[in-house]
Structure formats: C-alpha cells, structure tokens
C-alpha positions as a printed Julia matrix, in Angstrom:
135×3 Matrix{Float64}:
 103.87   97.27  103.32
 106.2    98.37  100.5
 107.05   95.95   97.74
 110.44   94.31   97.9
 112.64   95.36   94.97
 111.52   93.66   91.77
 108.41   92.06   93.29
 105.39   92.06   91.0
 102.55   94.29   92.18
  99.47   92.34   93.17
  95.81   93.03   92.69
  92.45   91.71   93.85
  89.5    90.85   91.64
  85.91   90.47   92.8
  83.62   88.6    90.38
  79.96   89.43   91.07
  77.38   87.06   89.57
  73.95   88.24   88.45
  70.83   86.42   87.24
  71.72   82.98   88.63
  68.46   81.05   88.2
  68.71   78.76   91.24
  70.81   77.89   94.25
  71.21   74.27   93.13
  74.71   72.97   92.47
  77.9    74.96   92.13
  79.21   77.99   90.3
  82.57   77.2    88.7
  84.62   80.33   88.06
  87.76   80.27   85.91
  90.16   83.22   85.72
  92.85   82.95   83.05
  95.4    85.11   81.27
  95.96   82.48   78.55
  93.85   83.05   75.4
  94.52   79.47   74.23
  92.84   78.06   77.35
  89.78   80.31   77.46
  87.07   79.55   78.38
  87.82   76.05   79.66
  91.09   76.59   81.61
  91.7    72.83   81.29
  95.36   72.98   80.29
  96.22   76.24   82.06
  98.37   75.51   85.11
  98.28   79.22   86.0
  94.5    79.59   85.89
  92.7    80.41   89.12
  89.63   78.22   89.47
  87.0    78.38   92.22
  83.91   76.3    92.87
  81.39   77.9    95.2
  77.81   77.11   96.21
  75.33   78.48   93.67
  73.82   80.71   96.35
  77.07   82.67   96.62
  77.1    85.73   94.37
  80.63   87.05   94.91
  83.93   85.27   94.28
  87.23   86.98   95.12
  90.71   86.33   93.78
  93.6    87.89   95.69
  97.34   88.2    95.11
  96.99   88.34   91.33
  99.76   89.74   89.16
  98.65   92.76   87.2
  97.82   91.93   83.6
  95.15   90.96   81.1
  92.62   88.29   82.12
  89.24   86.83   81.2
  86.65   85.1    83.38
  84.36   82.2    82.43
  81.62   80.91   84.74
  79.37   77.86   84.51
  76.43   77.05   86.76
  76.97   73.33   87.34
  73.46   72.66   88.64
  73.86   68.89   88.87
  77.42   68.91   90.28
  79.02   66.76   87.57
  81.94   69.21   87.1
  81.15   70.11   83.49
  78.78   72.19   81.4
  75.98   69.9    80.22
  74.82   70.37   76.64
  72.13   68.98   74.35
  73.01   68.96   70.64
  75.8    71.44   71.45
  73.46   73.85   73.25
  74.26   74.5    76.93
  71.65   73.1    79.33
  73.23   74.91   82.28
  74.06   78.55   82.82
  77.22   80.3    81.73
  78.71   83.78   81.77
  81.84   85.72   80.87
  83.66   88.82   81.98
  82.53   91.97   80.17
  79.28   90.14   79.2
  80.11   89.99   75.48
  77.5    89.47   72.78
  77.25   85.81   71.88
  76.94   84.08   68.54
  77.43   80.37   68.09
  79.84   79.03   70.68
  81.68   80.83   73.45
  83.26   84.25   72.92
  86.92   84.65   72.08
  89.33   85.73   74.82
  89.55   89.21   73.28
  85.8    89.77   73.77
  85.97   88.91   77.49
  89.4    90.27   78.4
  90.03   93.08   80.84
  93.12   94.63   82.39
  93.63   94.08   86.09
  95.76   96.45   88.11
  94.86   99.92   86.91
  93.97  100.97   90.47
  96.32  101.4    93.4
  97.92   98.52   95.25
  95.35   96.62   97.28
  92.37   98.17   95.48
  89.78   95.58   94.5
  88.6    95.62   90.92
  85.24   94.16   89.94
  83.78   92.23   87.04
  80.0    91.92   86.93
  79.07   88.67   85.16
  75.5    88.12   83.97
  74.6    84.45   83.84
  72.77   83.23   80.74
  70.53   80.2    80.31
  69.38   78.86   76.95
  67.48   75.7    77.95
C-alpha cells in the first residue's frame, strides 16, 4: 500500500535476546529515541516498552518512524518492575543494543544507538542483545 502524501515511512524492529540465564520473571525491553531518557525510559512518553516472559527470546516493534534509537533490556527475575542492585551493582541481567563495552554504570545513548529504516518499507531490522549478569 503506498504511503499517503507526507506520511512518515514506518519500520519494524526485532530485538533478539541472547544468554538469558533463566526463564524466571520478565524481560523488560525499552526502545527510545530520546538520549536524555536512556536507558530508563521513565520520562519518555514516546518510548516503546514491552514486558514479555523471560522464556521469550524475540520482541518485535512495528509501525516505528524511521530514525535513531537505542534499546535497553532488564531481566526482572523477581517481577518487581525494576532492576535490583546491591551496592550499585546490578543483581539482575541487563543488555543494550549494539552490545557496547561497559565501564561503571550504563552506556551512553551514543554507544547503543542505531539507525532504523535503512531497508525498504516493511523490512524488519534486527538488534541482537546479549544479556549480562554480574551477580
């Protein structure tokens, strides 16, 4: 179906999750285009957020405007809707688009960003996110 004059092209993103250590709890996936709200997406009204069972390894986002985005994922094993930490160290799993190298704290938006929409209309693009566990 052709786009109506002036309509923004849309894209689809598939986020594939690797190295999830268990099927307990939920995987919370946040897709944002706002660097100021990465990785939490708390104050981003335009963020796309999905919570799926931890046994699910693929999360799809459809109808997205083309642009620059970043993905953050937490493995909420106990279902309390947040990333549990001990002395500032994550006790649950986490991951980011482009799997950037980590120092202290989460990566900046620029390290995880990618451009969505380089393919043709309707083509799915994919981000492979490797989950990491410290404790």
